[in-house]
C-alpha positions as CSV (number, residue, x, y, z in Angstrom):
1,M,-6.9,-10.8,4.5
2,Q,-6.4,-8.2,1.7
3,V,-4.0,-5.3,2.4
4,A,-3.7,-2.3,0.1
5,V,-0.1,-1.0,-0.2
6,C,0.0,2.5,-1.6
7,G,2.9,4.7,-2.5
8,P,4.5,6.8,-5.3
9,A,5.6,5.6,-8.6
10,D,8.5,7.9,-8.3
11,A,9.9,6.5,-5.1
12,T,13.1,6.8,-3.2
13,P,15.5,3.9,-2.7
14,A,14.4,3.7,1.0
15,E,10.7,3.7,0.0
16,L,11.4,0.9,-2.5
17,A,13.2,-1.2,0.2
18,H,10.4,-0.7,2.7
19,A,7.8,-1.7,0.1
20,R,9.6,-4.8,-0.9
21,R,10.0,-5.9,2.7
22,V,6.3,-5.1,3.4
23,G,5.4,-7.4,0.4
24,E,7.6,-10.2,1.7
25,L,6.1,-10.0,5.2
26,L,2.5,-9.8,4.0
27,A,2.9,-12.8,1.6
28,G,4.8,-14.7,4.3
29,Q,1.7,-14.5,6.4
30,G,-0.7,-15.4,3.6
31,A,-2.2,-11.9,3.1
32,T,-3.2,-10.9,-0.4
33,V,-1.5,-7.7,-1.5
34,L,-3.5,-5.1,-3.4
35,C,-1.7,-2.2,-5.1
36,G,-2.2,0.4,-7.9
37,G,-0.5,-1.8,-10.5
38,G,2.2,0.7,-11.5
39,G,5.9,1.3,-10.8
40,G,7.8,2.4,-7.8
41,V,6.3,1.4,-4.5
42,M,3.6,-0.6,-6.3
43,A,6.2,-2.7,-8.3
44,A,8.4,-3.1,-5.2
45,V,5.7,-4.4,-3.0
46,A,4.6,-6.8,-5.8
47,A,8.1,-8.1,-6.2
48,G,8.5,-8.7,-2.5
49,A,5.2,-10.5,-2.3
50,R,5.8,-12.6,-5.4
51,A,9.3,-13.5,-4.1
52,R,7.5,-15.2,-1.2
53,G,4.9,-16.9,-3.4
54,G,2.2,-14.3,-2.6
55,L,-0.8,-13.2,-4.5
56,V,-0.7,-9.6,-5.8
57,I,-3.6,-7.9,-7.4
58,G,-3.1,-4.6,-9.2
59,V,-5.9,-2.1,-9.6
60,R,-4.9,-0.2,-12.7
61,P,-5.9,3.4,-13.4
62,D,-5.5,3.1,-17.2
63,D,-7.0,1.1,-20.0
64,G,-4.5,-1.7,-19.7
65,T,-2.7,-1.1,-23.0
66,E,0.6,-0.5,-21.2
67,P,1.9,-3.5,-19.4
68,G,2.0,-3.3,-15.6
69,P,4.8,-4.8,-13.4
70,A,5.6,-8.4,-14.3
71,E,5.3,-9.3,-10.6
72,L,1.5,-8.8,-10.5
73,S,-0.5,-12.1,-10.2
74,A,-3.5,-10.4,-11.9
75,Y,-4.8,-6.9,-12.4
76,L,-8.1,-5.1,-12.8
77,V,-8.3,-2.5,-15.6
78,T,-10.5,0.4,-14.4
79,N,-9.7,3.2,-16.9
80,M,-10.7,5.6,-14.1
81,G,-7.4,7.4,-13.4
82,Q,-6.9,8.3,-9.8
83,A,-10.6,7.5,-9.1
84,R,-9.4,3.9,-9.0
85,N,-8.0,4.7,-5.5
86,A,-11.5,4.3,-4.1
87,I,-11.8,0.8,-5.5
88,L,-8.4,-0.1,-4.1
89,V,-9.1,1.1,-0.6
90,W,-12.7,-0.3,-0.5
91,S,-11.3,-3.7,-1.5
92,A,-8.9,-3.8,1.5
93,D,-9.0,-4.9,5.1
94,A,-6.1,-2.5,5.8
95,V,-4.1,0.2,4.1
96,I,-0.4,0.7,4.3
97,A,1.0,3.9,2.7
98,I,4.7,4.0,2.1
99,G,6.2,7.4,1.2
100,G,4.1,10.2,-0.2
101,S,2.6,11.5,-3.4
102,W,-0.8,13.2,-4.1
103,G,-2.3,9.8,-5.1
104,T,-1.0,8.3,-1.9
105,L,-2.5,11.1,0.2
106,S,-5.8,10.4,-1.4
107,E,-5.6,6.8,-0.5
108,V,-4.8,7.6,3.1
109,A,-7.8,10.0,3.2
110,L,-10.1,7.5,1.6
111,G,-9.1,4.8,4.1
112,L,-9.7,7.2,7.0
113,R,-13.1,8.3,5.5
114,R,-14.1,4.7,5.1
115,G,-13.4,4.0,8.7
116,G,-13.2,0.7,10.5
117,I,-9.9,-0.4,8.9
118,P,-6.3,0.3,10.0
119,V,-4.5,3.0,8.0
120,V,-0.8,2.9,8.5
121,V,1.8,5.4,7.2
122,L,5.5,4.4,6.8
123,G,7.7,7.3,6.1
124,G,5.0,9.4,4.4
125,W,2.5,12.1,4.9
126,R,2.0,13.7,8.3
127,I,-1.3,15.5,8.3
128,V,-1.9,18.4,10.6
129,D,-4.8,20.7,11.3
130,A,-4.8,24.5,11.0
131,D,-3.1,24.8,14.4
132,G,-0.3,22.4,13.4
133,R,-1.7,19.5,15.6
134,P,-1.6,16.0,14.1
135,V,-4.9,14.9,12.7
136,P,-6.0,11.7,14.4
137,G,-6.4,8.6,12.4
138,P,-3.4,7.3,10.5
139,V,-0.9,5.4,12.6
140,H,2.7,6.4,11.8
141,V,5.3,3.6,12.1
142,D,9.1,3.4,11.5
143,T,9.6,-0.1,10.1
144,P,8.0,-2.5,7.6
145,E,7.5,-5.0,10.4
146,E,5.5,-2.4,12.5
147,A,3.5,-1.4,9.4
148,V,2.4,-5.0,8.8
149,R,1.6,-5.6,12.5
150,V,-0.4,-2.5,12.9
151,A,-2.3,-3.4,9.7
152,G,-3.5,-6.5,11.6
153,V,-1.2,-9.2,10.1
154,A,0.8,-11.2,12.7
155,V,4.5,-11.1,12.0
156,P,6.7,-13.5,13.7
157,R,9.4,-11.8,15.8
158,E,12.9,-12.6,14.5
159,P,15.3,-14.0,17.1
């Protein structure tokens, strides 16, 4: 299973902690982690996954001249800017968004438009319609463990 983990490069300490834990949990269950190949949430999820021996693929928005996080197992250079978000989402069996930025919002939207895959939001965007009602689609969760479970990866319950 491949899970895209999305989030801002300029992340809060809580978002970084959540991302690292999500990476650990995904790798612990043998899932491949896909991310945008940058800093912040992307680097934290990569570090968490690699700490558990996981495979992490970064889908880079640039031309690859600047190094990405050292924790990436491999990366794809797209030179497509934010358009690379579509490649990231279409390569995934589930999307977990941690925190919020405009790029993260686009990944949530692309996952929902794609359909047929879980789109999970942990501490990020809450999308409402013109009347202020939540837009159906993304599943909001409170913990990294819930995020990984809702994404479809079985997480052992801790005693």
